[in-house]
N, C-alpha and C positions, 0 to 999 in steps of 0.2 A: 503492500499499501505506499508505504514511502517514498519508492523509487516510482511508482506510478503519479504521486503528486508532485516531484521534483520533476517528472517529465515533462507536464502539464504547466508546471510556474517557469521552465523554461521555454516552452512553447510560445507562451504568452509574453515574456520578453522579448521574444526575437523578434513577434511578429506586433509590437507595439509601437517600433517605429515605424514600420509601412503603414500601418493601420491609419495612424495619425496623418501620414503624409497622404493616404490613398481616400481616406472616408468622407473626405468632401465632394470627391464627386459622385458619391451617389446619391444626394439631394437631388441635384437636377442634372439633366443630360444633356443642358446646352452650355453650363460653367467649363469653363477651361480645364482641360485635363489635364494635371500635373504630370511632371516627369515623373517614372515608376524607380525606386532605387534597384530594381532588378527586371531581366526582360523573362522571369520564370512566372508561372502563377501565382498566384499565392490566393486562398478562400476569400479576401477581402477585396482583392480585385475583381474575381467572377462573381459577387455581391455587385460588385460596381458596373456591368456592360446595363445600358438601356434595354429594354426589352420589347419588342414592338409587337402589335398585336393589334384586332378589329380594325383590317383594313377596308378601305370602300373605295370604290371608284364614283367618280360625279357622276351626273345625267347626263352630263355633255362628253364623258372620256377623255378631258383633260387634265383632273388632278386626282391625285390618290387623297383622302383621309385616313388617316391613324391614329394611334394611341400609342405612347411609352410607358412605359413603367420602369419608376428607377427607384434604387431604396436606401433610406439612411442607416446606418448600423448604429450610429449611438444611439440615435431615437428609437431604433427600432421598428419601423413603420416605412410604409412604402406611399410613393407619390406615382400620381398618374397625368399627362398631361396629352393635348391633342395637337396634333400636325398637319400639314399638307405639305405634298412636291407634285411638282408638273409631272405629267406622265412622260411628256417629252425631254425629261430631266433638268435640271438646274439645285436654285435653292430649297432649303427645305425651310418650312416658317413653321415656327411655333404660335399655337394662337390660344393658345391658353396657359394661363401659370398663374395658380390659385390653390390652397392649403387641400382643397377639396380632391378627391380623385373622380374625375371624369371618366365615363367609359362609355360603351355602347354608340360609339360615334356614328352618326347616320343623316349623308344628304337627304334632306326634301326633295321631292320627287320634283317640284317644279325646279329646284337647282338654286333658291334663294337664300334659304336658311340651313344651317346644321342644327339637327336634335342630337342632346348627350342625356344621360345620366347622371345626376348630381345627387350627393346627401347634405346639401348647403341648406336645406330650408329646415332639417334635422331628420328627415328619412329619405331612402333613393325616389327622386320622383325627374319627369322627364322637363328640360328646358330645351330652349331654343337660341342661337346667336346668329349674327351675320357669318358670311364664309371666311370674315377676317378675323374671326374671336369676338367680336364688340359686339355690346348691346345685349348681355344674356338676358332671358327674361324667361321667369318658371311657365308650362305650361299646366301641368297636372299637378294636384291636389289630393290624389288616391289616399285613401284612409290605407294603412300600412305600408305604401309606397308601392315600386314599380318595377321589375327586376328585368325587363328587357320591352321593346315597344318594334312595330315598323306602320309606317306611313301607306294607306292606300293608294293607287298608282294616281288619282285625282287629287289626293291629299284630302278629301272631303269626311276623310272616317280614319281613326286612329286604332289599330291592335296592339293592345299591350297586357305585357301577362303581371299577375299579382295573387301572391299567397293566401289560399281562404283557410281556414279553420277545419276540420274534418273529426269529427267524432267528438266526443265529449271527455274532456280531461278533471283530473281526479277533484280540482275544485268545483266544477260543474256540477259532479255527484255528491261530494260535500262541502258544500258550501257556507258550513259553519267552522272549516278547519283553513282558515284562509292561509296559514303558514306551513301545511304539509308538504312536504316536497315529497313525489312519489308518482311511480308510474302504475296503474292497472291494467293489465294488457288481457284480453282474451283470443287474441289470433295472433299469425307472424307476420312479419314486415313490420315490426313496430319500431323498427331502428334502420337506417340506410347508411352505410360508411363512413357518417362522422355525425349522424344526428337522431335525435328522436323524432319520430314521426307525427306532429302535432297539426301540420299545415300540406297544402299540396298547391304547387301552382294552378292557377287556371289562367285561359286566354280571354279578353273582354275585349269587347268591338264598342266605339265609341263614335260620337257625331265629332267632328272636328273644326272649328270656323274661327278665324279671327284671333288664332293660337289659344285658344281655350278648346275646352271637351266638354260635353254633356252627353245624356242619355245611353250611359255605359250599360252593355250588358253582358254578363257571363254567361259563354257559349257552354261553359259546362254547369249551368245552374242548380246544384242542388245534389252534383254527384261527385263520388269520394275521390274521384281519377284524378290522374294528373297530366297535365299538358302545357310545357315541353316534362318531357320525361325525367324524374330523377336518376343518377345523382349530377349528369352531364351536360345534359338537354338544354338547347338555349334557343333563341327565335330562327334558329336554321331548321326546325322542327314546324315554324308557322310559315305560312305563304298565302299573298294576296292572288287572284286572278286577275290579269291584266285589266280587265272589264271592272273591276272594285265590288263585284258581286259577292265572292265566293272567298270565303276562308277556308285553305287547306291547314289541318291539322294534324299532327303525331299523337297517340294514343294510345295504351295499355289500358281498356277497359277492364281490370280485375283488383281486387284488393285482396289482403291478408295471405293467406295459405296459398290459393290461386295464382295472386301475383307473385310468390315467392317460387311456384312451379314454373312459370312461364314467361317465355319471350317474347310471346304475339302481341305485337304490337301492330296497328293497321293507322290508313291516312283517311281520315274524315273530310268531308269536306259540308262545310256549314253556309246556308244562304242568308245574308246579312236581312235580305228583304222579307223571305217567308220565314225564317229561323228554322228551317226545317233541317236535319244531319243526316247525311247519308254515309254509308263505311263502302269506300272506293276499293279496299283489297280486301274484303270478306273473304275467307278460306285460304289465303294467304297466312301460313302458321308460325314463320319465323318474325323478325324484327323488319317491319315497314316504317321506315322513317326518311323524314329530311327533303319533303317536297318542294318542288321547282316547277311554276309553269313555262311554258314557254311563252318570247315577247308575242305571238301571234296569237296565245290566248287556246290553239289547238291540242296541246298536247300538256302532260304531266310526267315528268319524269322524277325518280326517290330511289334509294338505298332498300334494297330488300336481301332479307337473307332469309333459304329455303325452310329451315327446319327448327321446330318449336323446343325450345331450351336449351340452344347451341348459340351461345353469344358470340362465338369465335369461327361461326359459319362463312364459306364466302360471302361478301358483299357484293350484290350481282346491282347491275346499271338497268332496272325498269322504267319503262316510258309506255304511256297509256294514252290511246288515242281518245281526246275527250269529245270528238263526236259516234264515233261507236264502241266505246269502252272496251275495245281490244286492247289487249297487254302484251307486250312481247320483251325478252329480257336481250336487251343490246351484247350483252358479255358472254351469252351462252360457249361461244369458242375461247373465251378468253381466261384462261388459269389464273386469275390474280384477281385481287379485291378493286373495288370501285368507290372514290368517296371526294368529297367535294364538289358536287355537281353544278355545274353552272353553264347556261345555253349560249349559244350564239347570237348574234343579234337577229340573223336570217331564219331564224328557228329550225336550220336545217342539221345542224350540230350541238354534242354536251363535251364542252373539256372537263375533264377531272383529274384526279389525280392517283397515281398507284404504284405500290412498292413491287422490284422486281430484283431477287438477287442482291438485297439489301441497301437499295436504290430507290428513292422514290421520285419521281418523275408525273410531267404533266402530257395526257395524253388527250385525243380528240376521237369520237364515234360519230359515225353520220345513221342520223337516225334510219333514213332508206337506206341500204345497204347494209348497213353495221358494220364498216369496214373502220377500222381500232388504227392511230397512226400516233407513234409516240413522237413528243416534239422535243421533250428536253434530253440532253444529256451530260454525263459527267456525273462525281460523285460526289453526291450532296442529296437532298432531303428537299422539296416540294409541300409547301404544308397547304397550301391556298392557290386558286386561281380565279380570276376573273376578266373579261374582255372589254376593253378600252379601246374603239374603235378600230384602228388597225394594227394592236398591240393586244398583250396578254400583259396582265399582272398577276407577278407571284410572290409569295415569298419563301425565300429560301433557308435554307442552315448546313451546316455540316459538323462532324467532331470538333472541328478545329475554328469553326465561324456562328457565332449568335445568327437567329434571324435578322436578315434584312430584304427590301424590296425590291423586285428585279421588274423591269419592262422588257418582255420577251417577243421575240417578232414569230408570229403562229405558223409560218413559212418555213422559215430555217432555223427555227430555236436559239439564235443568237440572244444575248440576255444584255442587259445593262442596268449596272448598278442605281439605283435611284436614292435609297436613303441615308447611305453611308452613315448610321446612328453610332457606332460604336469604331470608326477608323482610327481615330487618333488614339485609344487606347490598344488597340491590335498592332498598332505598327510599331508598338513596345514590348510588344509579349514576342517571343520565340515558342511555336508550337512544333511539340512532335511529330515526325512521320506518321502516316498513318497509309497501313499496306495491306491489300488484298491478298489472302492466300488462300488455297483450294487445298483441304488435308483431306487425307484418305479415312474413312472410316471401319470400324470393325466389321462391318457388313459390307463393306467394298463401295460405297458410294462418297463422292467430292461433296464436301460441306464448306462453304464459305465462312474465313476465320478472319477478324479485323486482328492486325496486330499492331499497336500503337506505341512508339519509340519516343525516349524523353527527350526534352529539347540538348542541342549539342551531345546525342548521341555519340558515343565511342565504341565501334565495334571490335575493340581491344579489351576493354573493361567488361566483366561478368556482373550482372545486374538482376537484383531481386527482382521474381515477374509474378504478376497476378493473373490469376484465371476469372474473368466476371463471367456469372450464371447470369441470364435474363431471367425476369419476371413475367407475368403475364397469366397461366404460360405462354401463349400464343402473343406474345410482342414481337415483331424483329429486330432485332440489331442491327439498325440501319446506321446513317448516317445524323443519329440524333444529336442534338446538344443538349445537356442537363444541365441544371444548376444544385446538383448533388452529385448525380453520378456522371460526376463529367469527367473522360477519359483524360483529356489535356492537364485538368488536375491534377490527375491522378499519377501519369506520367511526369508532371512537375517537380514531383515528390520523388523521384529519381527511381521509378518502377519501369517494367515493362507489363502491359497491358494486352492478354491474349481474351478476344471478345468473340466466343464461335456462335452462329447463325445454327445451333443444335436442331435437332427435331421437335418439332413442334412449332415452328415459327412461319408464319407467313410469308410469301414472296420467293419461293422455289416448289409450287404446286401442291394443290390438296393433300397427295398420300404423305409429302415431309411435314404436313400442317399437323393432320389426323394423326398419326401415331401417336403422340403424347398422351391422349383422353386414355384414361384407365393403364396405363403404362408409366407412371410416373416414375417410377425406381430400374426402368427398362433401358432403352435403346438411347436415350436424351440424355443418360447418367453417361453411357458408353462414349457419346460422341464429346461430352466435355473432357474426358480423359483422352482421346485422342486427340482433343485440340493440344491440351498443354503438354503432352507427351512427344507431338511433334517439335513443336517451340522449343521446348527445353534440350531438344539436342542443339540447338543451335551454341556455338562456341563461346555467344555473348552473354546467354541464361545462366546463372548461378542454379543449377537444378537442386540443390540444396537448402536454397532460398523461395520456394514457391509460396504463395497464398492463395486463399480463393475467396470472393466475397459476393456477395449478392441480397437480392431485397425481394418480399412478397413470394412470389414462384422459388427465385432465386435466393432465398432464404430457408426454404424448402432445399433449394439443391445443396445448400452448404451442409446444413443440418444431415441430409442422406449421406453427401461423401464425409463427411465427421467419422462417420461410420464404416465405410466402405474405402478408404483413399488409398491403403495400403503404404500409409507413411509418406506418400510424395509430397505431402503439403507441411508447413510447418507455423501458420496461422490461420484462421477463418473469420471473418466477420459476416453475420446474419442479420439483416433488419428484416422486420416485419413477414419472418418467416412462419410457413405452417411446420409445428415441431411434431402433435400428436394428429394423427388424420381421423381417429373415431372423435376425438374431441374437437376438431374443426368441423366436421359433419354438420355435428350440432349448434358449434356455435357462429356459424356465419349466419346471413341474412338470404343471398340471393341462393335458392335450394336450386334453383336450374345448372347451376356451375357445378355444383358440388354431384350433382344426380350426374351430369356427363362428364365429369371431368374426373371422380373416383369410382363412377358407375354405379352409384346408389347406396343405401343405408348400411353399414357395417353389420346388422343384422339378420341382412338378407343372406343365410348362409348358404343358400345355394345359387347365388350371382357368382361367378366365377371369376369375372372382370373387377366387382366390387372388393372380395376376398382376396386377389392379387395386389390390390391399390392399400388394403389397408395390413397386408402382410408386410410391404413397406414401408411402411412411417417410422421415419426417423428415432420416435421415441422408444424403437425396438432394439435399437443398436446402441443403445448409449454405453453399455459394456464395452464398446471397442472404440470409444473416443479415448483419446492420447496426446489430443492436439488445443492448444490455448486458441481460445475463442472470444470473440466481441459478440454480444448480441445487444441491438439496438430496436425499440418498440416505440411508438405512439398510444398512449390511453384513450385517445378518441379513436383509435383504429376499430372500425365495428364489421372490417371484413375481415381481417384477421386479428381478433381479442390480443390484447398482452398478455393476455394469462401465457399462453401459448409461450412467447419470450422468455415469460419467467418460469416456466417448465423447466425450459431447455437451459437458462441460468442457474437453476436449482441443481438439474441431473450433474452439470457439471462439478460444479462446488462439490458436489457429494461425492462425485466420483474422483476428486482429487485433481479434475484437467483444470491449469491455468484459465481464471473466466472473468468478464468483466460486462457490467450490463448500463447500457444508457437507455434511462424511461426519457421520454417527454410528456408529462401530464396533458398539456395542452396542445400538442401535434396529431393527426390522424395517420391514414396509411402514408403520407409524406411526411415531409419538413419544409414546412412554409413560411417562419418569420427570420428575419434577419440574422438574428444571433444566435438561435438556435443551431439555423443552417451552418453557421461559422463555427459553432461546439462542435456540429456534428464532423464537421472537416477535420477539425483538427483533433477530436478523439482518436478517428479514422486514422490519419496518419500516426498518431503517437503510438497505436496498438500494433501496427504494421513494421513500423519503424523498430519498435521493441523487438519483435522476435524473426525481423528478416532481414535486421540491418546491426 
């Protein structure tokens, strides 16, 4: 314990000078970026990047509006302001500078105003301002605030979302006990990800005139369902028809146990005149979401999964002819996911993003003929695409660069950076080389493995090396940029990182993706070992100083490998991992996930798949644990409860294995607060340095 405290003190002292110089850049992204004391990434520098989000092209296609979030480490809070940049290129303009965090920036369809959400009046409400950021005026005064909005095409109506109460809470049932603090439940889905479910979002339609709204109508009035769907759904799950008469919305009209067992959501049409609702995807059993009307009003496109209870099914690109009602899968011959759908102005094509071989590019599909064309190429991920006259606008990142906005030629794929939000900071940093390798697996398949090298890499030296285990479990190890699991931050600490696209990840075909379900301790674990064993043969890898890290399913992987690694590794780090699968089956909330991935309940003794899953639960192999392990968990993580991490830590200590546990009482499945994020990075580095250096 004394040595751990001493190491922590040393780490804090070493970072103080850097933090003092660098913390000011976190307050606002338009301030002068100071000269860094080193060209090596630190946690403080990582939290100093401006985070671009919510881009939107102006109605005339000439300007991109977007938000930038920055963090002040000393204050332990974030700021968000709005910017514009010409599609043709040029200077960015900061149009808001306030202590509030403006969000959801949206061009009014007439192009004369910009709408945005602000908590300035006490709760989140819609405001409007001139396009240069001047003359902000509050539009809504909705009780309890609003969470999102969309203007109708003719600006005569406003669609907004607001939380409504569902059911009776303890004070409704026992009004004479106003200080009682408890939940009384009778069904499942009483909590989700990081909250107890007491409210659900509903879409409302209101008349909009002269900067005010009236005659609000709750589209789901009296219904206990949610739209957009929790926990991640936003206004992309809602859409206006071009004639302004119809609202399309995404909803899973289920509650309780039925909700917990199903992913069957549908696209509904609500007529704002007749107030009638129609289910347009009746009989389609998986996720159907994110509807988008074509500009000519003749088509609807949306993202669709085929199978109920499979949240990682292929994300198909569907269209519906609104005159005939005929539906078609434009991606039927395309063995990849499709997301972020947006129509071309002539309603003949749909742009979308898709990942293949761990790179996410922009594609176009023609509605007639179903021809799919890849537009962009390169070692990067695109997470957004929209049309702007003769250009496309995209948001791109890589393992070596956070999000920036680009203009793309839709014919040639040539890209032009527009935002340059982090140019000055990036110019001062030396990033490690990112290398693509293909490794032969134990069943003679080829697996893509990213190898990331330290800055100023010297092939004549030997480096400690880390195996990264991806979460999800069906989440690709693409060119992602993370503010926690950031590979450039890891290699800046003097490590080589090995990041395999093991079995169970998208972007390599359906067979590769689906191998993992019901076989958590199977081929994908062999894939991990194939990756680290291949790279460990290199002369610059210290094969006696290997570590293994991961979160969520990656945390499960760490726990499992701790009992099966045959002394390959000298240190483990597991964050929010599943330790006891029987415990996990009954603790989690979305039962469709464990039914699909674990095969069903552990008490179903005749279920071969389920019994194989539970026989591979990491807690059954603790007797083989012999390697130091750091365990991290958030107490507001309701997907994988903190009791999983505590149980693993207790087991390690009782076994006499060196262990440390970092618990965040206010964090969920992620670490979102600045000082907690930096603490995470420091403890992470400290643990690896202690055992691998």
